[in-house]
N, C-alpha and C positions, 0 to 999 in steps of 0.2 A: 778162412777161420774154420777150426775143427768142430766136430759135432759135440764134443764134450763141453765146449764153451757155449754153444747155442742152446743145448738141451736144458740147462738150468733156467735160462731165461724164459724158454717156452713154458716150462713147468710152473715158474713163478707167475707168469701170466694167467695160466689155467686156474692156478689155485687162488690167487688174490686179484687177478685182473690188472696187475701192474705192467705197464709197458716199459720195456728196457730203455734206459737212459744213455747208454753208451752208443755212440755213433757207429762204432765198429761192429756192434751186435745187431742194431735194427737195419743196418745197411749191407749186412753180410749176404753173400750169395751162397744158396744151398745147392748141393750136388745130390744126385740120386742116392749116393751112399749115405749122405747125411740124413736124408729123410728115413732111410731104413733104420739107422741108428736111433733116430728121434722116435720112431714108432715103438721100438723095443723098449726104450726108456719109459714111454707113456704107459705101455702095458704093465711094466713092472710096477710103476706107481699105482696103477689101477688095482692090481692084485694086492698090493700092500694096503690100499684103502679098504677093500672088501674084507680083508682079514681084521682090520681094526674095528669095523662096523659089526662083525659077527661077535667079537668080544664084548662090545658094548651091549648088544641085544641080550647076551646071556646074562649079563649083570643086572639089567633093568626088567626082567620079565615079571617078578612078583608085584612090582608097583603097578604094572599095566593091568594086571588082573583085578587089582583093587579098584582101579579107576573105572573100569568097565562095569563093575558091580554097582558102584554108585550111580553111574549114568543110567543104568536100567531102573533103579529105584526112583530117580528124579523123573523119569519118562512116565512112570506109573502115577506119581503125584499130579503131574500135568494133566493127565487124562481125566483123573477124578475132579480136578478144578473145571475142566471143560464141561463135564456133565452137570456140575452144580450151576454153572452159569446158564446152561440151557434151561434148567428148571426155573430159575429166577426170571428170565425173559418170558417164559411161557406164562408164569403167574401175572406179570405186569400186563401182558396183552389181555388177559382175561379181565383184570380190574378196569381197563380202558373201555372195554365193550360194555361193562355194567354201568360206568359213568355216562356214556353216550345215551344209554337207554333211559337213565334218570333225567338227563337234560331234555330229551325229547318229550318225556312225559310232562315235565314242568312247562314247556312251551305249549303243549296241547291244553293244559290247565289255564295258562294266561289267555290264550285265544278264546277259550270258552268264556272266561270272565269278561273279555272285551266284547264278545258277542252279546252277552247279557246286558253290559252297560250301554252298548249302542242301541240295543232294542228298547231299553228304558229311556234313553235320550231321545230316540226317534219318536217314542210315544209322547214325550213332553213337547217336542218340537211340533209335532202334528197337531197337538192340542193348541199351541200358541198360534200356529198357522190358521187354525179354525177360528181362534178368538180374533186374530187380526183381520181375517177375511170378514168375519161378522162385523167388526167395527167399521170396515170399509163399506160394507153393505149399509150400515147405519148412516154413514156419511152420504152415500148416494140417496137414501131415503130422505135425509134431512135437506139435501140440495133440491130434490124434487119438491118437497113440501115447503121450501123457502125458509126453513128454520136455520138462519145464519149461525146463531149462537151454538146450537146443537151440532151443526156440521163441522164448525171449527173445533169444538171440544172433541168430538169423536175422531176427527182427523189427527189432532194432536196425540190422542191416545193410541191410535193405530201407528202413528210414527214412532212412539216410544216402544211399543210392542215389536215393531219390525226391526228397530235398532238392536233389540236383544236377540233376535234370531240369528243363528250362525248357519246361514245358507248361501254363503257367497259362492257364485259360480254354478249354482244349481238351477234347474228349470223352474222350480217352485218360487225361488227368490226372484227370478226374472219376471215371472208372471205377476207376483205381488207388487213388484216395483213398477211395472208398466201400469197396473191398475191404480197404484198410489199416485203416480204422475198425472194420469187422466183425471182422477178426483181432485188433485191439487189445482189443476187448471180450471176445473169446473168451479171450485170454491173461490179461487182468485177472480174469475169472471163474475161470480155472484157478488163478491166484495166490491169490485170495480164498478159494477152497475149500481149497486147501492151507493157507493161514494159519489159517482157522477150525478146520481139523483139528489142526494142530500146536499152536495156542493156543486151547484150547477153553474158552469161558466158558459155564457153565450157570446162567442167571439164576434159573431156577425152583428149582434145588437149592442155590443160592448157593455154587458151586464153580468152580474154575479148575484146568485140567489141562494139562500140557505133553507132547506126544507126539512121537516120532521125533526125539529130541534131536540125532542125528547129521546130520540133513538140513536144519538150520535155516539154515546159511550160504547155501545155494543159494537158499532161499526169500527170505532177507533181500535178497540181491543182486538178485534178480528184482523184488522189490517196489520197491527203490530205482530200478532201471532204468526202471520205468514210473510213477515218482513216486507210488507207493502207500505208501511206508514211513511217512512222517510222519502222513498221515491214519489209517493203521491203528494206529499207536501211540497217537495221540490217542483213537481209539475204544476201544482195549484199556484205556487208563487210565480212561476213563469207565465202562466195563463193570466194572472191578475196584473202582472207588469205589462203584458202585451194588450190586455183588454181594457184596463182602467187607468194605470199610471202613465203609460206612454201617450195615449190620446189626451189625457189631461195636462201633461207637462210639456207638450209640443205645441208651439205657436204655428199656425198655418201661414201660408203666404198671404192670405187675406187679413192677417193680424187678428185671427179669432182663435179661441180655445174651447174645447169641450168642458162643460160643467157637470159635476156629479149630482145625481139625485138619489137621496138615501131614503129608503122606507124601512118598515119593521123587519123585513126578511130579504131585502135586495138592495143593491147599489148599482147605478148605471150611469154611463156617459151618454145621455140621450138628448142633450141640447147643446148649442153653441152660443158663445158670448164674446163680445169684443172687450171684455174686462180681462186684460192680461197682467193685472197687478199681482204682486207677490201676496198681498193680503188676501185676495180671492182664492189663490191657489192654496194657501195655508189653511183657510177655512175648509175647503174641500178635503184636504189631507186629514185635518183633524176629525172631520165627520167620518172619513173612511176608517180611521184608527179605532173610533169609538164603535162603529158598526162591527168590525172584525172581532173586537173584544167581547161585545155583547151577544153576538149571533153564533160564534164558533165555540166549541169546547176549549177549555183552558189548554189542554195539551196541544190542540191544533193551532190555536192563535199563537201560543208561545213559539212553537216550532216554526210556524209560518213567518213569524216576525224576524227570525234569524236569517231568512232569505230575502224578505221583502224590504225590511228597514234599511239595510246597507245600500240597496239599489235606490230606494227613495231618497236617502241622504246624499248620496253621490250625485244623482241627477238634480236635486234641489240646489246643491252647492254649485255644480259646474254650469248648469243651464239657466239658473234663476238668480241665485244670491250673488255669485261673483260678477256676472254681466250687469246686474242691476245696481251693483255698488257704485254710487255716483262719484265722479271725480270732482264735481263742483260742490262747494260747501253749502250753497243755497239750497241744493236738493236733499241735503242730509235729513231734515225734520221728517219728510215723508218715509225715508228709508229707516229712520229710527223706529217709527211705528211698526214697520215690517219686522225689525229685529225683535220687538216685543212679542209678536206672534210666533216667531221662531223659537223663542225661549218657552212659550207656552206649549208648543208642540212637543219640544224636547222633554220638558217636565212631565207631560202626559204619557209619553213613551216610557219614561223611567218609572212613573207610578204604576204602570201596568206590569212592570218586571220584564219588559222587553229590553233587548240589547241594541246598541247602535246609536242611541240618542246623544252619547257623549261627544261624538264627532260634531254634532250641531252645536253643542255648548262650547266646544274648543273653537269652532269657527267664529262664534259670537265674541269670544275673548280676543280672538286675533283680528278682529275687524280693523283696529288701527294700523296694524302691520300690513294687512291686505290692501287697505286703502292707500297707505303709502306706497306699496309696490305698484298698485295701479296708477297712481299719480306719477310715479317714476316712469313707468312704461309709457304712459301718455306723453309725458314731457319728452322723453327720448325719442319716441316715435314722431313727435311733432318737430323736434330739431332735425331728425334725420330727413324727414320729408321737406323740411324748409331748406336744408342744404341743397337738395337736388332740384327743387322747384324755384327757390328764391333766386337762383342764378339767372333766370330768364329776365329779371327786372334789375336794371342798373340806374344809378342816378349820381349826380355830382353833389358832393357835400363839401362844406367849408369848415375848416378848423381855425379857430381864432385863439390866440394866446397872447397874454400880456406879460412882459417881463420888465424888470428894472435893470438897466445897464449903467456902468460908469461913465462919466462925462468924457474921460480920456479915450473911450471908444467912439470915435467920431462917426456921425451918421451923415451920409451924403445929403446935401441940401435938397437935391432933386427927389431923393427918396422921402425926405420929411414932408414933401408936398404931395406924396401919394404916388411917386414914380416906381417903376420896377427896377430897383437896383439889386441885382443878384450877386454882387461881389462882396457883400458884407460879411467878411470872415475874419476871425480873430486869430492873430499870430502870437502876440505876446502882450505884456503890459503896456509897452510903449508903441504898439503897432496901431495903424490907422485902419478904418474900415475899408477904405478904398485903396487897395494895394495894386500897383501897376503890375501888368502881366509879366514883366521881367523879374518881379519879386515874388514869384509863386513859391509856395512852401515846398521844402525838400520832400522828395518822394520817399515813402516808407514801403514801397512795394505795391504793385497793382492790385494785390489781393486785400490790402488793408484799408483802403480809403473808401469803400463802398458806402459806409454809413455816415461819412463825415458831414454830409449836408442834411441829414434826416433829423427829424425831431426826436428829442429824447422821450423816453417813456413817461407816462403821466405822473408817476410817483416821483420822478426826479427832475421835473421841469423847473422847479425852483432853484436847481443847481447849475443852470445853463451857463452862468457867468463865472463859474469856477475855472481854475487853471487846469492844466492837463493832468494833475494828480488824481482828478475825480473822473477823468474821461472813461477809464476802464470800468468804472462802476456805473456810469450813465446808462449803459445798455443792459445792466443787470445780469451779466454772465455769472452763472453759478458754478460751483465746483462740480465737475462731471458732466456739464451741459455745454461744453465748448462747441461752438458751431464752426462751420467752415469759413464763416466770415467774421473776423474779429475787429474789435474797435481799434481805431488807429493808435499807434504807439507814440506818434509824433505830437508835440504840443501845438503844432501849426495846423489846427483843425478848423474847417469851415463850420461855424457854429449854427448859423441860420441863413436860409435863403428865402426870405419872405416875398410873396407876390405883391403885397402892398405894404408900405412902410409909412407909419405915422408917428409923430412924437408929441408928447404933451409935457409941458413944463411941470416940475414938481417943486412948488414953493418951499415945501418943508425941507427938502434935500437938494440944494442947487447942484451938488455934485453928481447926482443921478438923473436918469431919464427913464420914463416909462414908454416902452415901445410895444405896439400891438402887432403881432404877426398874423397874417391870414394866408391860408393856402387851400387850394381846391383840388380834390381828387375823386376818382370814381369808386364807388362801392356798389355791391348788390343789395338786395333786400334782406340778406341773411343776418347781418348784425342787428338791425332794428327788430327783426322777428325774434331772434334769440333773447335780445334785451327785454322785449315785451313778455316772453314766456317766463323768464327769470323773475321779472317784476311781479307777475301774477302769482308765481310760487311763494315769493316773499310775503306778498299781500295775504295769501291764504294762511301762511304761518302766523302772521300777526293777527289775523282774524280768529284763528283757533286759540291763540294765547289769551285772547280777551275773555274777561269773566262771563260775558254773555254766552259763550260757547263752552263753558266749563263742564256742562252736562252732556255735551255732544260725544257720541261714541268714538269719534276720531280725534278727540282733543289730545290724547297722548302723542299723536303723530306730528304735532306742531314743531317739536324740536327736530325731528327727522327731515322735515321739509328743507331745512337750511342746508342740507347736504346735497340736494338735487341740483342746484346751479353748477356745482363742480362736475357732476355726472353729464349734465347737459353740455357743458364746455368740452368735456372729454369726448363725447360722441361727435361733437363738431369737428374736433381735431382729427378724430379717427376716420371720418367720412369725407373731409374736405379735400384731402389729396386725390381721391378717386373722382369726386364730383367735379372739381375745378379742372381736372386733367382734360376734359372734353372741350375746354375753352381755350382760345388763343391767349397767350400770356396769362394762363390760369394761376401760376405761381405769384405773379405780381397782384392779381386780384385777391389772392389769399392774404398777401401782406396787407393790402389795404383794408380788407374786411377784418382781419384779425387785429390790426392796429386800432381800427375804428371801434371794434368791440371792446378791446382792452381799455380805450379811452372812456367809452361810455360806462363801462363797468366801474371804473375808477371814480367817475363823477357820481354814479349811483351809490357806491360804497360810502363816499364821503357824505352824501346827503342823508344816510341813515343815522338814527340816534346812537349815542355811545353805548347804550345798553343792548343794541341789536346783536343777535347771534350770527348775523351774516358775516363770513369771512371770505373775502375774494382776493386778498392780496397774493397768495400763492398762484391762484388761477390767472390773475392778471400777468404775473411774471411768466407763467407758462405760455400764455397766449403771445406775449411779446417775443419770447424765445421761438415759438412756433412761427411767428411772422418772419423773424430773421432768417429762420431756416428755409422758409419758402423763398425768400429773396435770395438767400445764398444759393439755393438749388438753381434758380433761374440764371443767376449770374455765372455760376460754375458751368451750366450748360451752354451758355452763350460764349464763355471764354474758351471752352473746348472746341466749339464750332470755328471760332476765329483762329485759333492755333492750327486747327486741321486745314483751314483754308490757306493759311500762310505756309503751311508745310509744302504746298505745291510749288513754292519758289525755290525749294531745295537749298535754303540757306543763302540765297542771292549770289551764289557763285556763278561765274561766267554769265552775268546778267545782260551782257551785250552780244552773246554768241547764240545764234539760232540752234535749236528751238528753246534754249533756256530763257532767252530774252522774253518770248511770248509767254512762257510759263510764269516768269516773275511778274509781268504786267497783269496777267490774268488773276494771279493770286492776290495781288494788291487790290485790283478792282473788285474781285468777288468779296474780299473782306470788308472793304469800305462800303460796298453795296449792302452787304449784310448788316453792317452796323446802322446804316440809314433805315433799313427795313425794321430793325429792332426799335429804333427811335420812333418810327412811324406807328409801330404796334403799341408801344408803351405810352405814347404821348397822350392819348385820351384816357389813359388809366391812372398814371401817376401824377402827383403834383409836380409843379414845374421844378422846385429844388430837387425833389427825388429823381425825376426824370434825368436832369442834367448830371446829377451825381452818379446815377447808374450808368448812363451812356458814357460819362467821363471814365468811370472804372473800366468799362469795356475798351474804351479807346486806349487807356493806359496799358491794357493787356496787349492790344494789337501793336502799338508802337514799341512797347517793351520788348516784344519778340523781334521786331525789326531791328531795334538797337542791338540786342544780344546777337542776332545773326550777323549783322554788319561788323560788330566788334570781333567776332570769331573769324572773320575772313583773314587769311594770312597775307594776302597781297591784292591790292586794289589798283587796277590800271587806270589811266586817266579817262579812258572811255567808260570804264565801269563806275568810276566816281561820278561822272556826269549823269549816267543812267541812274545810279542810286539817288543822286540829288533830285532827279526828275520824279522818281517813284516817291520820294519823301514829300515832294511838293504835291504830288497827287493825293497822298494821304492827308496832307495838311488842309486840303480843301474841305475837310470835314468840320473845319472851325465854324462854318456857317450854322451848324447845329447849336453853337454856343454864343452866336452873335445876335444882338437885338438892339433896337433903337432905344436910346435913353430918352425917357419921357420927361426929364427935368426941363425946366424952362430957363434956367440961368447957368452961369458957368459952374462947373464942378470943381472939385478939389484938385484935379489934375490940370486945370486950365482949359479943359475942353468946353465946347459949346453944346448946350442942351439939344437933344434931338439927334446926335451923331450916333453911328453904329459902333457898338462897343463889343469887343471880342473878349469873352470870359472863359476861353478854353483852358487857360493855365489855372484858372480857379478850381476847376473840376477835374482836370487831368494832371496829376502831379509831375509826370515826366514829360509834359508837353514842351517846356522850354529846352529840356535836354534834347528832345527830338529835333527841335528847330536848330539848335547848335550843331547837331550831327549833320543836317543838310548843309549848313554853312561850311563845316569842316571839309565836306566832300569836294568843294570847289574853292577853298581858301589856300592861300600861300602859308609857308611857315611863319612868316612875320605876322600875318593876320590871326593865325592860331595862337601865337604867343601873345599878341595883344588881347585877344579875347580871354585868354587864360588869366592874364594879370589885371586887365582893366574892364573887360566886358562881363565878368561874372560867370564865366564858364566853369570856374573852379567850385561853384556852388552846386553844380549838377554833375560834373564829371570828376572821377577820381584821376589822380596823376597817371596811374598805370593805364587807364582807359585811353586817355589822350596819347600817351606814349605808344600804345598798341596801334592806334589809328595812324599816328605819324609814320610808324614803321611800315604800315601796310600801304600807305599813300605815297610815300617819298622813298626814293632810292637812297642807299647808304652814301653818306657825304659828311664832311666836316660840319656843314650847316645843320644837318639833321642831328648829329651827335651833340652839337652845342644846344640846339633847341631842346632836345630831350633832357640833357643835363640841367639846363636852366629851369625846366618845368619840375623836375624832381627836387632841385634844391629849394625852389619856392614852396613846394609842398611840404618839405621837411622843415623849412623855417616857420611855417604856420603852425606846425605841430608842436 
């Protein structure tokens, strides 16, 4: 590219800084000749620019001269402003110096004024210090001279003057304060000496003397001035409590007390007496109150009473009045006289303007309530002690009951002559009293027949001959009080099991007979003791309600006494479980005692007049329920033991295979042995009917578990069936507990001869016949089983499926077995 093309681009760049945009220009290669040409062009352009600049300068020269002149004028004005500013700053600095001098002068004047004020204040303070010191000197002189009134007065003046001095932290203040404390102690010592001299307490000789009665006011005012009055009153009250009241109000081991001797200026406990009555104590206390009021200044006696009277009243109530409150009504006249003296003492205290007597008056008003509380505590303590101590004494009691029965309930001839016929039980309206063992009542479960031979509660004895609709009510079960032992649901209930049976003709009603039942059982001394205590409470209530005791202070408590028997019976029930637990067969003794107690309470309630407030019906029901629960507890415990023992047989499976055979035999042996042991323990405690019924219930549990275990066996071999039949026979030997010799002299209703051994096991064990049938089934043929089902009464005890299950376990599958099972099921379906 030529230099003519590049030169304009370079000039344009120098002039305006524009970079060439054509690629041919900015990428051109320059030769040395091109640079020479470019330099020439640049010089030419430079010369042209200089010429242009010279032309412009010649044109603008006049304007520049004018601007220079104005600049010089402005510079002169600026210089003048600077000089003025310097003058202003200098004037300001001069004014500041003058202001500082004025401030310093003012401060010096203030300091001088403070100096003058301080000097004046110091002069006044020194004068007051001199006056205070003079007062303290006066106090010292008064103490030395023994002038208590002047010493206290001057000391108070000195205290006021010292409180106005503003000398805190100074040596003078410390000196004055130490001197004041020293003099304060000296004045206090002086007051205390005078106080102890005027109000002299001799602890060793148990006496109190008042000296110089005319000078007490000065001493009291001095004590108040130095805040010693209240502490000295409190100390005097404690000294009098320790020196006079405690010795007088405490009875020694020799049953003696100190007596107070009161003179014109002293009182002392200087003699002893064996008169420990409240009347003598109140006489001495009255004399003491009179002495304090007459001998001491009013301010002292009033303040002293605020400490002394509460102590006196509290000790009087706790140590004398409450303990001496008699529980026996016969002792109330003497105590009533003491109450009159208590009222006199309280009124005397009130008349003096002392406080604390209202407590005594309130106690007097609350005597009926306090006596009732004490009577309740005495009764509850008596019952509680009786429960734990009365168990050591036992005796046999007899219960006799007469009932009217219908003629159609036959009575065994032997029993009518006084024999022990224990099978007199009522099945239905057309049943006889002597039912054969093969006709035992259907079992309602081993848990439900425990009470079937027991006497009904006293309040329902007249309903013994009713049908089964009333049996649920006979035991008095209440809503929410359902026990573990329930009354039987079956109408086939053994009504009575008398130990002796006698009949008397009733000419007025030939269709009825009067039968007297007698039964003997063991009780402790607890029932009679509780009955005696309750009778005494009721007798006390009746005595207080009589008009002869209308003026007695405890007459209002007569009504409250009728609530105590309920509490006594409640404490008996609360403690009986613990107390009887230490005895063998304690639960059965609880049943006997509670039943005996309920029976006696019912008779006692009946003997009361119609207007009596005594209400024991609910308590009797509660006692009956308590007795049943104790019985139920004993039965449940024994049932659990029997089941646990039979669990050792492991369901009687493989009962012929060692070692299971030995386990089965041991389990059965242990269970029957335990049942005999229970019978032996309960025999001296329970009545004969109750014993047989209880043991019968346990036997029903034992054989019921055996029946259930055998019925659950899926397969019974011939050897196993024989072994099971042997075990059943072993258990059946327990029948000797329910067998006894008939005491009748003639033929009985069954054609037997009097004097024979009668087995009554089925009468007391509802599943006994079923158990016997089970033993026969184990060794019977199909024909024998079918015959027993149709003709032998097996269908009364076994259900069809039970028999079918046993047949399937005992016999192998065969047409005969199928036929027998079908026949049994059809027979059962036909009866339904």
